[in-house]
LOZA-760533 format. One record per residue: residue number from 1; residue in three letters; chain; x, y, z of N, C-alpha, C in turn. Coordinates in nm, 4 decimals. Example, Ala and Ser with C-alpha at 12.3 -4.5 7.8 and 13.67 -1.06 7.14 Angstrom:
! residues 2
<site><k>1</k><r>ALA</r><c>A</c><n_px>1.3190</n_px><n_py>-0.5690</n_py><n_pz>0.7800</n_pz><ca_px>1.2300</ca_px><ca_py>-0.4500</ca_py><ca_pz>0.7800</ca_pz><c_px>1.3200</c_px><c_py>-0.3300</c_py><c_pz>0.7800</c_pz></site>
<site><k>2</k><r>SER</r><c>A</c><n_px>1.2850</n_px><n_py>-0.2250</n_py><n_pz>0.7080</n_pz><ca_px>1.3670</ca_px><ca_py>-0.1060</ca_py><ca_pz>0.7140</ca_pz><c_px>1.2900</c_px><c_py>0.0030</c_py><c_pz>0.7870</c_pz></site>
This chain:
! residues 54
<site><k>1</k><r>MET</r><c>A</c><n_px>5.8889</n_px><n_py>-1.0737</n_py><n_pz>2.3342</n_pz><ca_px>5.8747</ca_px><ca_py>-1.2008</ca_py><ca_pz>2.4018</ca_pz><c_px>5.8476</c_px><c_py>-1.3076</c_py><c_pz>2.2963</c_pz></site>
<site><k>2</k><r>SER</r><c>A</c><n_px>5.9264</n_px><n_py>-1.4117</n_py><n_pz>2.2971</n_pz><ca_px>5.9108</ca_px><ca_py>-1.5167</ca_py><ca_pz>2.1968</ca_pz><c_px>5.7944</c_px><c_py>-1.6091</c_py><c_pz>2.2315</c_pz></site>
<site><k>3</k><r>LYS</r><c>A</c><n_px>5.7583</n_px><n_py>-1.6917</n_py><n_pz>2.1359</n_pz><ca_px>5.6465</ca_px><ca_py>-1.7849</ca_py><ca_pz>2.1560</ca_pz><c_px>5.6738</c_px><c_py>-1.8786</c_py><c_pz>2.2726</c_pz></site>
<site><k>4</k><r>VAL</r><c>A</c><n_px>5.7952</n_px><n_py>-1.9266</n_py><n_pz>2.2840</n_pz><ca_px>5.8309</ca_px><ca_py>-2.0185</ca_py><ca_pz>2.3921</ca_pz><c_px>5.8210</c_px><c_py>-1.9478</c_py><c_pz>2.5275</c_pz></site>
<site><k>5</k><r>GLU</r><c>A</c><n_px>5.8706</n_px><n_py>-1.8248</n_py><n_pz>2.5336</n_pz><ca_px>5.8641</ca_px><ca_py>-1.7482</ca_py><ca_pz>2.6578</ca_pz><c_px>5.7204</c_px><c_py>-1.7219</c_py><c_pz>2.6983</c_pz></site>
<site><k>6</k><r>ARG</r><c>A</c><n_px>5.6343</n_px><n_py>-1.6892</n_py><n_pz>2.5995</n_pz><ca_px>5.4920</ca_px><ca_py>-1.6659</ca_py><ca_pz>2.6293</ca_pz><c_px>5.4270</c_px><c_py>-1.7915</c_py><c_pz>2.6835</c_pz></site>
<site><k>7</k><r>ASP</r><c>A</c><n_px>5.4552</n_px><n_py>-1.9051</n_py><n_pz>2.6198</n_pz><ca_px>5.3958</ca_px><ca_py>-2.0307</ca_py><ca_pz>2.6647</ca_pz><c_px>5.4422</c_px><c_py>-2.0671</c_py><c_pz>2.8055</c_pz></site>
<site><k>8</k><r>GLU</r><c>A</c><n_px>5.5698</n_px><n_py>-2.0442</n_py><n_pz>2.8345</n_pz><ca_px>5.6215</ca_px><ca_py>-2.0730</ca_py><ca_pz>2.9686</ca_pz><c_px>5.5586</c_px><c_py>-1.9807</c_py><c_pz>3.0726</c_pz></site>
<site><k>9</k><r>ALA</r><c>A</c><n_px>5.5486</n_px><n_py>-1.8524</n_py><n_pz>3.0400</n_pz><ca_px>5.4886</ca_px><ca_py>-1.7563</ca_py><ca_pz>3.1324</ca_pz><c_px>5.3421</c_px><c_py>-1.7899</c_py><c_pz>3.1561</c_pz></site>
<site><k>10</k><r>LEU</r><c>A</c><n_px>5.2725</n_px><n_py>-1.8281</n_py><n_pz>3.0506</n_pz><ca_px>5.1319</ca_px><ca_py>-1.8637</ca_py><ca_pz>3.0619</ca_pz><c_px>5.1128</c_px><c_py>-1.9852</c_py><c_pz>3.1524</c_pz></site>
<site><k>11</k><r>ALA</r><c>A</c><n_px>5.1954</n_px><n_py>-2.0858</n_py><n_pz>3.1341</n_pz><ca_px>5.1860</ca_px><ca_py>-2.2061</ca_py><ca_pz>3.2173</ca_pz><c_px>5.2156</c_px><c_py>-2.1741</c_py><c_pz>3.3632</c_pz></site>
<site><k>12</k><r>GLU</r><c>A</c><n_px>5.3163</n_px><n_py>-2.0922</n_py><n_pz>3.3862</n_pz><ca_px>5.3529</ca_px><ca_py>-2.0562</ca_py><ca_pz>3.5234</ca_pz><c_px>5.2423</c_px><c_py>-1.9741</c_py><c_pz>3.5903</c_pz></site>
<site><k>13</k><r>LEU</r><c>A</c><n_px>5.1855</n_px><n_py>-1.8787</n_py><n_pz>3.5169</n_pz><ca_px>5.0773</ca_px><ca_py>-1.7974</ca_py><ca_pz>3.5725</ca_pz><c_px>4.9539</c_px><c_py>-1.8816</c_py><c_pz>3.6029</c_pz></site>
<site><k>14</k><r>ARG</r><c>A</c><n_px>4.9210</n_px><n_py>-1.9733</n_py><n_pz>3.5144</n_pz><ca_px>4.8054</ca_px><ca_py>-2.0600</ca_py><ca_pz>3.5384</ca_pz><c_px>4.8265</c_px><c_py>-2.1483</c_py><c_pz>3.6607</c_pz></site>
<site><k>15</k><r>LYS</r><c>A</c><n_px>4.9489</n_px><n_py>-2.1969</n_py><n_pz>3.6778</n_pz><ca_px>4.9805</ca_px><ca_py>-2.2804</ca_py><ca_pz>3.7932</ca_pz><c_px>4.9662</c_px><c_py>-2.2000</c_py><c_pz>3.9232</c_pz></site>
<site><k>16</k><r>GLU</r><c>A</c><n_px>5.0175</n_px><n_py>-2.0767</n_py><n_pz>3.9214</n_pz><ca_px>5.0081</ca_px><ca_py>-1.9917</ca_py><ca_pz>4.0402</ca_pz><c_px>4.8635</c_px><c_py>-1.9542</c_py><c_pz>4.0692</c_pz></site>
<site><k>17</k><r>LEU</r><c>A</c><n_px>4.7858</n_px><n_py>-1.9268</n_py><n_pz>3.9644</n_pz><ca_px>4.6449</ca_px><ca_py>-1.8939</ca_py><ca_pz>3.9820</ca_pz><c_px>4.5702</c_px><c_py>-2.0111</c_py><c_pz>4.0434</c_pz></site>
<site><k>18</k><r>MET</r><c>A</c><n_px>4.5986</n_px><n_py>-2.1315</n_py><n_pz>3.9973</n_pz><ca_px>4.5340</ca_px><ca_py>-2.2492</ca_py><ca_pz>4.0524</ca_pz><c_px>4.5692</c_px><c_py>-2.2660</c_py><c_pz>4.2007</c_pz></site>
<site><k>19</k><r>ARG</r><c>A</c><n_px>4.6954</n_px><n_py>-2.2405</n_py><n_pz>4.2351</n_pz><ca_px>4.7390</ca_px><ca_py>-2.2527</ca_py><ca_pz>4.3741</ca_pz><c_px>4.6671</c_px><c_py>-2.1508</c_py><c_pz>4.4627</c_pz></site>
<site><k>20</k><r>LEU</r><c>A</c><n_px>4.6582</n_px><n_py>-2.0265</n_py><n_pz>4.4159</n_pz><ca_px>4.5922</ca_px><ca_py>-1.9220</ca_py><ca_pz>4.4946</ca_pz><c_px>4.4422</c_px><c_py>-1.9494</c_py><c_pz>4.5096</c_pz></site>
<site><k>21</k><r>LYS</r><c>A</c><n_px>4.3789</n_px><n_py>-1.9951</n_py><n_pz>4.4026</n_pz><ca_px>4.2355</ca_px><ca_py>-2.0247</ca_py><ca_pz>4.4110</ca_pz><c_px>4.2082</c_px><c_py>-2.1411</c_py><c_pz>4.5041</c_pz></site>
<site><k>22</k><r>SER</r><c>A</c><n_px>4.2982</n_px><n_py>-2.2386</n_py><n_pz>4.5066</n_pz><ca_px>4.2788</ca_px><ca_py>-2.3516</ca_py><ca_pz>4.5977</ca_pz><c_px>4.2963</c_px><c_py>-2.3061</c_py><c_pz>4.7423</c_pz></site>
<site><k>23</k><r>GLN</r><c>A</c><n_px>4.3845</n_px><n_py>-2.2093</n_py><n_pz>4.7677</n_pz><ca_px>4.3980</ca_px><ca_py>-2.1544</ca_py><ca_pz>4.9025</ca_pz><c_px>4.2685</c_px><c_py>-2.0886</c_py><c_pz>4.9475</c_pz></site>
<site><k>24</k><r>VAL</r><c>A</c><n_px>4.2071</n_px><n_py>-2.0134</n_py><n_pz>4.8571</n_pz><ca_px>4.0828</ca_px><ca_py>-1.9446</ca_py><ca_pz>4.8897</ca_pz><c_px>3.9720</c_px><c_py>-2.0466</c_py><c_pz>4.9179</c_pz></site>
<site><k>25</k><r>LYS</r><c>A</c><n_px>3.9636</n_px><n_py>-2.1514</n_py><n_pz>4.8374</n_pz><ca_px>3.8590</ca_px><ca_py>-2.2518</ca_py><ca_pz>4.8544</ca_pz><c_px>3.8736</c_px><c_py>-2.3301</c_py><c_pz>4.9845</c_pz></site>
<site><k>26</k><r>THR</r><c>A</c><n_px>3.9979</n_px><n_py>-2.3476</n_py><n_pz>5.0309</n_pz><ca_px>4.0187</ca_px><ca_py>-2.4214</ca_py><ca_pz>5.1553</ca_pz><c_px>4.0054</c_px><c_py>-2.3321</c_py><c_pz>5.2774</c_pz></site>
<site><k>27</k><r>GLY</r><c>A</c><n_px>3.9816</n_px><n_py>-2.2040</n_py><n_pz>5.2557</n_pz><ca_px>3.9589</ca_px><ca_py>-2.1129</ca_py><ca_pz>5.3665</ca_pz><c_px>4.0811</c_px><c_py>-2.0333</c_py><c_pz>5.4083</c_pz></site>
<site><k>28</k><r>LEU</r><c>A</c><n_px>4.1926</n_px><n_py>-2.0542</n_py><n_pz>5.3431</n_pz><ca_px>4.3126</ca_px><ca_py>-1.9776</ca_py><ca_pz>5.3746</ca_pz><c_px>4.3088</c_px><c_py>-1.8434</c_py><c_pz>5.3028</c_pz></site>
<site><k>29</k><r>THR</r><c>A</c><n_px>4.3685</n_px><n_py>-1.7444</n_py><n_pz>5.3627</n_pz><ca_px>4.3779</ca_px><ca_py>-1.6141</ca_py><ca_pz>5.2989</ca_pz><c_px>4.5133</c_px><c_py>-1.6032</c_py><c_pz>5.2300</c_pz></site>
<site><k>30</k><r>PRO</r><c>A</c><n_px>4.5134</n_px><n_py>-1.5775</n_py><n_pz>5.1001</n_pz><ca_px>4.6416</ca_px><ca_py>-1.5619</ca_py><ca_pz>5.0297</ca_pz><c_px>4.7188</c_px><c_py>-1.4415</c_py><c_pz>5.0845</c_pz></site>
<site><k>31</k><r>ASP</r><c>A</c><n_px>4.8500</n_px><n_py>-1.4440</n_py><n_pz>5.0670</n_pz><ca_px>4.9339</ca_px><ca_py>-1.3333</ca_py><ca_pz>5.1136</ca_pz><c_px>4.8894</c_px><c_py>-1.2010</c_py><c_pz>5.0523</c_pz></site>
<site><k>32</k><r>ASN</r><c>A</c><n_px>4.8556</n_px><n_py>-1.2048</n_py><n_pz>4.9250</n_pz><ca_px>4.8143</ca_px><ca_py>-1.0841</ca_py><ca_pz>4.8539</ca_pz><c_px>4.6902</c_px><c_py>-1.1184</c_py><c_pz>4.7712</c_pz></site>
<site><k>33</k><r>PRO</r><c>A</c><n_px>4.5707</n_px><n_py>-1.0957</n_py><n_pz>4.8254</n_pz><ca_px>4.4478</ca_px><ca_py>-1.1337</ca_py><ca_pz>4.7541</ca_pz><c_px>4.4314</c_px><c_py>-1.0665</c_py><c_pz>4.6174</c_pz></site>
<site><k>34</k><r>SER</r><c>A</c><n_px>4.4839</n_px><n_py>-0.9469</n_py><n_pz>4.6007</n_pz><ca_px>4.4701</ca_px><ca_py>-0.8788</ca_py><ca_pz>4.4717</ca_pz><c_px>4.5585</c_px><c_py>-0.9434</c_py><c_pz>4.3654</c_pz></site>
<site><k>35</k><r>ARG</r><c>A</c><n_px>4.6482</n_px><n_py>-1.0303</n_py><n_pz>4.4055</n_pz><ca_px>4.7372</ca_px><ca_py>-1.1001</ca_py><ca_pz>4.3108</ca_pz><c_px>4.6553</c_px><c_py>-1.1869</c_py><c_pz>4.2156</c_pz></site>
<site><k>36</k><r>ILE</r><c>A</c><n_px>4.5430</n_px><n_py>-1.2417</n_py><n_pz>4.2626</n_pz><ca_px>4.4579</ca_px><ca_py>-1.3255</ca_py><ca_pz>4.1772</ca_pz><c_px>4.4097</c_px><c_py>-1.2446</c_py><c_pz>4.0567</c_pz></site>
<site><k>37</k><r>ASN</r><c>A</c><n_px>4.3610</n_px><n_py>-1.1244</n_py><n_pz>4.0833</n_pz><ca_px>4.3121</ca_px><ca_py>-1.0383</ca_py><ca_pz>3.9755</ca_pz><c_px>4.4252</c_px><c_py>-1.0003</c_py><c_pz>3.8805</c_pz></site>
<site><k>38</k><r>HIS</r><c>A</c><n_px>4.5413</n_px><n_py>-0.9706</n_py><n_pz>3.9362</n_pz><ca_px>4.6574</ca_px><ca_py>-0.9335</ca_py><ca_pz>3.8542</ca_pz><c_px>4.6986</c_px><c_py>-1.0505</c_py><c_pz>3.7637</c_pz></site>
<site><k>39</k><r>ILE</r><c>A</c><n_px>4.6990</n_px><n_py>-1.1712</n_py><n_pz>3.8169</n_pz><ca_px>4.7371</ca_px><ca_py>-1.2888</ca_py><ca_pz>3.7383</ca_pz><c_px>4.6367</c_px><c_py>-1.3119</c_py><c_pz>3.6262</c_pz></site>
<site><k>40</k><r>GLN</r><c>A</c><n_px>4.5076</n_px><n_py>-1.2977</n_py><n_pz>3.6562</n_pz><ca_px>4.4057</ca_px><ca_py>-1.3164</ca_py><ca_pz>3.5536</ca_pz><c_px>4.4230</c_px><c_py>-1.2164</c_py><c_pz>3.4400</c_pz></site>
<site><k>41</k><r>LYS</r><c>A</c><n_px>4.4554</n_px><n_py>-1.0924</n_py><n_pz>3.4735</n_pz><ca_px>4.4770</ca_px><ca_py>-0.9910</ca_py><ca_pz>3.3703</ca_pz><c_px>4.6009</c_px><c_py>-1.0231</c_py><c_pz>3.2873</c_pz></site>
<site><k>42</k><r>SER</r><c>A</c><n_px>4.7052</n_px><n_py>-1.0709</n_py><n_pz>3.3532</n_pz><ca_px>4.8280</ca_px><ca_py>-1.1060</ca_py><ca_pz>3.2813</ca_pz><c_px>4.8032</c_px><c_py>-1.2209</c_py><c_pz>3.1845</c_pz></site>
<site><k>43</k><r>ILE</r><c>A</c><n_px>4.7262</n_px><n_py>-1.3197</n_py><n_pz>3.2280</n_pz><ca_px>4.6917</ca_px><ca_py>-1.4328</ca_py><ca_pz>3.1416</ca_pz><c_px>4.6141</c_px><c_py>-1.3820</c_py><c_pz>3.0196</c_pz></site>
<site><k>44</k><r>ALA</r><c>A</c><n_px>4.5180</n_px><n_py>-1.2939</n_py><n_pz>3.0437</n_pz><ca_px>4.4386</ca_px><ca_py>-1.2393</ca_py><ca_pz>2.9337</ca_pz><c_px>4.5259</c_px><c_py>-1.1621</c_py><c_pz>2.8349</c_pz></site>
<site><k>45</k><r>GLN</r><c>A</c><n_px>4.6222</n_px><n_py>-1.0862</n_py><n_pz>2.8855</n_pz><ca_px>4.7107</ca_px><ca_py>-1.0107</ca_py><ca_pz>2.7982</ca_pz><c_px>4.7966</c_px><c_py>-1.1033</c_py><c_pz>2.7120</c_pz></site>
<site><k>46</k><r>ILE</r><c>A</c><n_px>4.8489</n_px><n_py>-1.2072</n_py><n_pz>2.7727</n_pz><ca_px>4.9319</ca_px><ca_py>-1.3017</ca_py><ca_pz>2.6970</ca_pz><c_px>4.8485</c_px><c_py>-1.3712</c_py><c_pz>2.5904</c_pz></site>
<site><k>47</k><r>LEU</r><c>A</c><n_px>4.7270</n_px><n_py>-1.4124</n_py><n_pz>2.6252</n_pz><ca_px>4.6413</ca_px><ca_py>-1.4795</ca_py><ca_pz>2.5273</ca_pz><c_px>4.6021</c_px><c_py>-1.3856</c_py><c_pz>2.4137</c_pz></site>
<site><k>48</k><r>THR</r><c>A</c><n_px>4.5804</n_px><n_py>-1.2580</n_py><n_pz>2.4448</n_pz><ca_px>4.5470</ca_px><ca_py>-1.1598</ca_py><ca_pz>2.3416</ca_pz><c_px>4.6625</c_px><c_py>-1.1429</c_py><c_pz>2.2440</c_pz></site>
<site><k>49</k><r>VAL</r><c>A</c><n_px>4.7823</n_px><n_py>-1.1289</n_py><n_pz>2.2957</n_pz><ca_px>4.9002</ca_px><ca_py>-1.1151</ca_py><ca_pz>2.2095</ca_pz><c_px>4.9184</c_px><c_py>-1.2403</c_py><c_pz>2.1248</c_pz></site>
<site><k>50</k><r>LYS</r><c>A</c><n_px>4.8976</n_px><n_py>-1.3540</n_py><n_pz>2.1880</n_pz><ca_px>4.9128</ca_px><ca_py>-1.4819</ca_py><ca_pz>2.1176</ca_pz><c_px>4.8146</c_px><c_py>-1.4915</c_py><c_pz>1.9998</c_pz></site>
<site><k>51</k><r>GLU</r><c>A</c><n_px>4.6906</n_px><n_py>-1.4503</n_py><n_pz>2.0211</n_pz><ca_px>4.5900</ca_px><ca_py>-1.4535</ca_py><ca_pz>1.9146</ca_pz><c_px>4.6229</c_px><c_py>-1.3537</c_py><c_pz>1.8037</c_pz></site>
<site><k>52</k><r>GLU</r><c>A</c><n_px>4.6731</n_px><n_py>-1.2365</n_py><n_pz>1.8404</n_pz><ca_px>4.7060</ca_px><ca_py>-1.1350</ca_py><ca_pz>1.7389</ca_pz><c_px>4.8204</c_px><c_py>-1.1810</c_py><c_pz>1.6488</c_pz></site>
<site><k>53</k><r>LEU</r><c>A</c><n_px>4.9141</n_px><n_py>-1.2557</n_py><n_pz>1.7058</n_pz><ca_px>5.0298</ca_px><ca_py>-1.2980</ca_py><ca_pz>1.6280</ca_pz><c_px>5.0039</c_px><c_py>-1.4216</c_py><c_pz>1.5443</c_pz></site>
<site><k>54</k><r>GLU</r><c>A</c><n_px>4.8992</n_px><n_py>-1.4933</n_py><n_pz>1.5735</n_pz><ca_px>4.8711</ca_px><ca_py>-1.6166</ca_py><ca_pz>1.4966</ca_pz><c_px>4.7880</c_px><c_py>-1.5887</c_py><c_pz>1.3753</c_pz></site>
């Protein structure tokens, strides 16, 4: 995965995480509540790879 692809994936995941968290705060139940945890782990993995390569 190239640097550009990682940055794009990171931005997209953060945007989706923000959307899901706002649903929870407004009282709505997300379609898949475990998706929040999965997205957080994916973000952490991308950031870890990014730090290792820099």
